[in-house]
Backbone as CSV, one residue per row, in Angstrom:
resi,resn,N_x,N_y,N_z,CA_x,CA_y,CA_z,C_x,C_y,C_z
1,MET,18.703,-5.150,27.568,18.140,-6.065,26.595,17.243,-5.288,25.633
2,HIS,17.369,-5.574,24.369,16.580,-4.896,23.355,15.257,-5.630,23.138
3,THR,14.198,-4.863,23.003,12.881,-5.421,22.783,12.758,-5.926,21.359
4,LYS,12.127,-7.079,21.233,11.854,-7.667,19.922,10.371,-7.501,19.639
5,LEU,10.050,-7.182,18.409,8.672,-7.081,17.958,8.464,-8.093,16.850
6,TYR,7.209,-8.450,16.633,6.908,-9.519,15.685,5.788,-9.122,14.744
7,LYS,5.904,-9.613,13.529,4.886,-9.433,12.502,4.581,-10.811,11.935
8,VAL,3.301,-11.145,11.880,2.866,-12.411,11.298,2.300,-12.117,9.916
9,LEU,2.736,-12.897,8.943,2.247,-12.757,7.573,1.750,-14.098,7.057
10,THR,0.759,-14.051,6.188,0.380,-15.263,5.471,1.494,-15.549,4.462
11,ASN,1.478,-16.721,3.891,2.489,-17.052,2.882,2.403,-16.109,1.684
12,ASP,1.180,-15.759,1.274,1.014,-14.827,0.153,1.545,-13.434,0.503
13,GLU,1.292,-12.999,1.737,1.802,-11.688,2.161,3.327,-11.685,2.201
14,TRP,3.909,-12.798,2.647,5.367,-12.887,2.681,5.939,-12.889,1.264
15,GLU,5.291,-13.581,0.360,5.738,-13.598,-1.041,5.719,-12.175,-1.613
16,ALA,4.649,-11.442,-1.342,4.547,-10.053,-1.822,5.634,-9.183,-1.197
17,ALA,5.878,-9.353,0.114,6.921,-8.577,0.794,8.298,-8.908,0.237
18,SER,8.529,-10.169,-0.040,9.818,-10.593,-0.590,10.075,-9.952,-1.945
19,GLN,9.023,-9.818,-2.737,9.164,-9.228,-4.066,9.282,-7.704,-4.020
20,SER,8.498,-7.071,-3.143,8.496,-5.603,-3.092,9.590,-5.030,-2.195
21,GLY,10.040,-5.852,-1.212,11.015,-5.372,-0.245,10.380,-4.652,0.929
22,GLN,9.038,-4.556,0.956,8.315,-3.845,2.002,7.328,-4.773,2.707
23,ILE,7.264,-4.659,4.027,6.337,-5.456,4.826,5.073,-4.646,5.031
24,ILE,3.980,-5.081,4.435,2.685,-4.419,4.627,1.590,-5.377,4.176
25,THR,0.485,-5.358,4.907,-0.659,-6.188,4.550,-1.817,-5.282,4.143
26,GLN,-2.884,-5.872,3.649,-4.062,-5.078,3.302,-4.628,-4.386,4.539
27,LEU,-4.652,-5.086,5.671,-5.133,-4.493,6.917,-4.255,-3.312,7.333
28,ASP,-2.938,-3.492,7.245,-2.015,-2.406,7.575,-2.286,-1.188,6.684
29,HIS,-2.427,-1.448,5.398,-2.668,-0.369,4.443,-3.966,0.365,4.784
30,ALA,-5.024,-0.388,5.077,-6.327,0.209,5.415,-6.257,1.015,6.708
31,ASP,-5.503,0.526,7.694,-5.414,1.201,8.995,-4.397,2.339,9.017
32,GLY,-3.498,2.380,8.043,-2.520,3.461,7.962,-1.265,3.242,8.787
33,PHE,-1.082,2.048,9.296,0.119,1.705,10.049,0.320,0.194,9.988
34,ILE,1.511,-0.253,10.359,1.827,-1.681,10.355,1.657,-2.228,11.766
35,HIS,0.800,-3.218,11.882,0.512,-3.865,13.159,1.667,-4.776,13.561
36,LEU,2.151,-4.623,14.788,3.205,-5.471,15.327,2.751,-6.003,16.683
37,SER,3.353,-7.097,17.110,3.021,-7.707,18.398,4.282,-7.935,19.205
38,SER,4.123,-7.943,20.519,5.216,-8.373,21.398,5.181,-9.896,21.452
39,ALA,6.199,-10.491,22.034,6.227,-11.948,22.179,5.025,-12.428,22.993
40,GLY,4.656,-11.671,24.016,3.536,-12.046,24.865,2.173,-11.907,24.192
41,GLN,2.101,-11.163,23.111,0.843,-10.958,22.396,0.660,-11.909,21.217
42,LEU,1.699,-12.643,20.868,1.665,-13.455,19.649,0.622,-14.564,19.648
43,ASN,0.495,-15.312,20.723,-0.464,-16.416,20.723,-1.867,-15.930,20.418
44,MET,-2.290,-14.835,21.019,-3.627,-14.304,20.769,-3.737,-13.758,19.353
45,THR,-2.691,-13.105,18.862,-2.697,-12.612,17.483,-2.890,-13.763,16.511
46,LEU,-2.151,-14.840,16.708,-2.286,-16.017,15.842,-3.692,-16.596,15.922
47,SER,-4.214,-16.696,17.108,-5.540,-17.270,17.319,-6.643,-16.413,16.691
48,LEU,-6.584,-15.116,16.884,-7.640,-14.228,16.390,-7.604,-13.988,14.885
49,TYR,-6.411,-13.864,14.333,-6.301,-13.400,12.950,-5.772,-14.422,11.941
50,PHE,-5.258,-15.544,12.418,-4.647,-16.493,11.492,-5.154,-17.916,11.691
51,SER,-6.316,-18.068,12.299,-6.830,-19.401,12.623,-7.185,-20.221,11.384
52,GLN,-7.387,-19.583,10.261,-7.736,-20.296,9.032,-6.523,-20.649,8.178
53,GLU,-5.348,-20.207,8.588,-4.133,-20.446,7.806,-3.478,-21.772,8.209
54,GLU,-3.005,-22.514,7.237,-2.281,-23.760,7.517,-0.837,-23.489,7.924
55,SER,-0.302,-22.369,7.443,1.050,-21.969,7.810,1.158,-20.453,7.681
56,VAL,2.093,-19.893,8.437,2.340,-18.447,8.400,3.842,-18.213,8.507
57,VAL,4.221,-16.971,8.286,5.614,-16.561,8.414,5.688,-15.586,9.588
58,LEU,6.587,-15.854,10.515,6.785,-15.001,11.678,8.086,-14.228,11.503
59,LEU,7.981,-12.905,11.568,9.140,-12.032,11.412,9.482,-11.407,12.752
60,GLU,10.762,-11.364,13.076,11.224,-10.685,14.283,11.950,-9.422,13.860
61,ILE,11.656,-8.329,14.565,12.258,-7.033,14.258,12.746,-6.418,15.562
62,ASN,13.950,-5.891,15.561,14.491,-5.225,16.742,13.859,-3.841,16.869
63,GLU,13.251,-3.585,18.018,12.550,-2.324,18.242,13.442,-1.111,17.964
64,GLN,14.688,-1.148,18.417,15.565,0.017,18.254,15.857,0.327,16.788
65,GLU,15.676,-0.643,15.909,15.900,-0.432,14.466,14.807,0.427,13.836
66,ILE,13.620,0.460,14.466,12.479,1.147,13.860,11.836,2.176,14.787
67,GLU,12.458,2.464,15.918,11.811,3.275,16.952,11.431,4.683,16.509
68,ALA,12.096,5.235,15.524,11.762,6.594,15.078,10.345,6.687,14.519
69,SER,9.829,5.610,13.958,8.480,5.610,13.366,7.520,4.697,14.120
70,LEU,7.873,4.364,15.353,7.100,3.413,16.143,6.373,4.123,17.280
71,THR,5.146,3.714,17.510,4.392,4.219,18.646,3.595,3.062,19.238
72,TYR,3.262,3.179,20.508,2.446,2.163,21.179,1.075,2.773,21.426
73,GLU,0.056,2.101,20.903,-1.298,2.622,21.002,-2.232,1.565,21.588
74,TYR,-3.186,2.045,22.348,-4.130,1.169,23.030,-5.146,0.606,22.042
75,SER,-5.381,-0.685,22.120,-6.408,-1.362,21.330,-7.546,-1.735,22.266
76,ALA,-8.692,-1.082,22.099,-9.853,-1.397,22.937,-10.305,-2.835,22.706
77,LYS,-10.154,-3.310,21.482,-10.564,-4.680,21.152,-9.766,-5.714,21.943
78,ARG,-8.491,-5.472,22.126,-7.621,-6.424,22.818,-7.288,-5.995,24.245
79,GLY,-7.592,-4.763,24.619,-7.414,-4.306,25.987,-5.986,-4.042,26.415
80,GLU,-5.105,-3.744,25.472,-3.721,-3.428,25.816,-3.088,-2.615,24.701
81,LYS,-1.876,-2.135,24.944,-1.156,-1.355,23.944,-0.418,-2.287,22.978
82,PHE,-0.388,-1.854,21.713,0.315,-2.584,20.663,1.252,-1.642,19.932
83,ALA,2.327,-2.212,19.414,3.278,-1.444,18.618,2.696,-1.217,17.225
84,HIS,2.701,0.043,16.807,2.246,0.413,15.474,3.379,1.175,14.792
85,PHE,3.741,0.708,13.626,4.811,1.336,12.855,4.189,2.194,11.765
86,TYR,4.559,3.469,11.735,4.054,4.399,10.729,5.168,4.664,9.726
87,GLY,4.958,4.227,8.499,5.949,4.414,7.450,6.148,3.137,6.674
88,GLU,7.191,3.123,5.881,7.515,1.931,5.094,8.479,1.068,5.890
89,LEU,8.131,-0.207,6.018,8.938,-1.148,6.792,9.630,-2.112,5.841
90,SER,10.926,-1.932,5.690,11.728,-2.739,4.775,11.981,-4.134,5.340
91,ILE,12.025,-5.106,4.454,12.368,-6.468,4.879,13.799,-6.527,5.402
92,LYS,14.593,-5.514,5.131,15.960,-5.454,5.650,15.984,-5.271,7.165
93,LYS,14.865,-4.880,7.743,14.766,-4.703,9.199,14.494,-6.014,9.931
94,ILE,14.241,-7.092,9.204,13.954,-8.397,9.816,15.240,-8.956,10.412
95,SER,15.198,-9.282,11.707,16.377,-9.872,12.343,16.321,-11.400,12.336
96,GLN,15.117,-11.947,12.275,14.963,-13.394,12.206,13.602,-13.715,11.607
97,LEU,13.508,-14.889,10.995,12.293,-15.311,10.319,12.055,-16.780,10.597
98,TRP,10.787,-17.141,10.818,10.418,-18.544,11.005,9.195,-18.848,10.160
99,TYR,9.117,-20.079,9.674,7.921,-20.593,9.018,7.202,-21.452,10.044
100,LEU,5.955,-21.092,10.367,5.191,-21.816,11.368,4.085,-22.621,10.691
101,ASN,3.935,-23.869,11.085,2.866,-24.710,10.572,1.742,-24.802,11.581
102,ARG,0.590,-25.169,11.131,-0.652,-25.140,11.903,-0.584,-25.886,13.235
103,ASN,0.289,-26.783,13.494,0.269,-27.563,14.736,0.193,-26.628,15.942
104,ALA,-0.947,-25.949,16.054,-1.213,-24.976,17.115,-0.254,-23.786,17.039
105,PHE,0.348,-23.582,15.885,1.307,-22.498,15.692,2.283,-22.456,16.851
106,SER,3.014,-23.533,17.039,4.021,-23.598,18.095,5.072,-22.533,17.840
107,LEU,5.166,-21.615,18.768,6.149,-20.548,18.618,7.544,-21.070,18.904
108,PRO,8.553,-20.519,18.241,9.935,-20.925,18.512,10.283,-20.696,19.976
109,SER,11.060,-21.582,20.542,11.381,-21.518,21.971,12.030,-20.192,22.354
110,GLU,12.868,-19.616,21.492,13.514,-18.348,21.826,12.494,-17.207,21.913
111,VAL,11.409,-17.295,21.152,10.353,-16.289,21.237,9.569,-16.487,22.529
112,MET,9.266,-17.719,22.877,8.534,-18.007,24.108,9.331,-17.545,25.338
113,LEU,10.637,-17.710,25.314,11.460,-17.238,26.422,11.366,-15.725,26.568
114,LYS,11.331,-15.013,25.450,11.193,-13.563,25.506,9.835,-13.174,26.077
115,ALA,8.790,-13.924,25.748,7.446,-13.647,26.278,7.431,-13.840,27.795
116,GLU,8.167,-14.820,28.282,8.216,-15.087,29.720,8.977,-13.996,30.468
117,GLN,9.868,-13.276,29.803,10.679,-12.244,30.444,9.939,-10.934,30.610
118,VAL,8.789,-10.808,29.977,8.029,-9.547,30.016,7.381,-9.352,31.364
């Protein structure tokens, strides 16, 4: 089974990515890498970083598509390793996309199933 990774974007960030063809946020740019989450890390990511958003865009990316520029690094703030992508991440690498509304940011059932398999 191939690992899926996820990137959450605000609507404005998704609009910018759609126009430029590249997935990157201001935080990613400042940190020098693109922050990604596993299915099991998504709920906390949404809670910590997107609690003020009414809606967000959830992107799914197949790990094997980007593994050459991917590393897992420990986050002391969150107490676990996270996927960090170093380089330019094209929107062509997106395998699936969902628009999530604030109703507690209910994750798609297929993503929740992947989180349970970890």
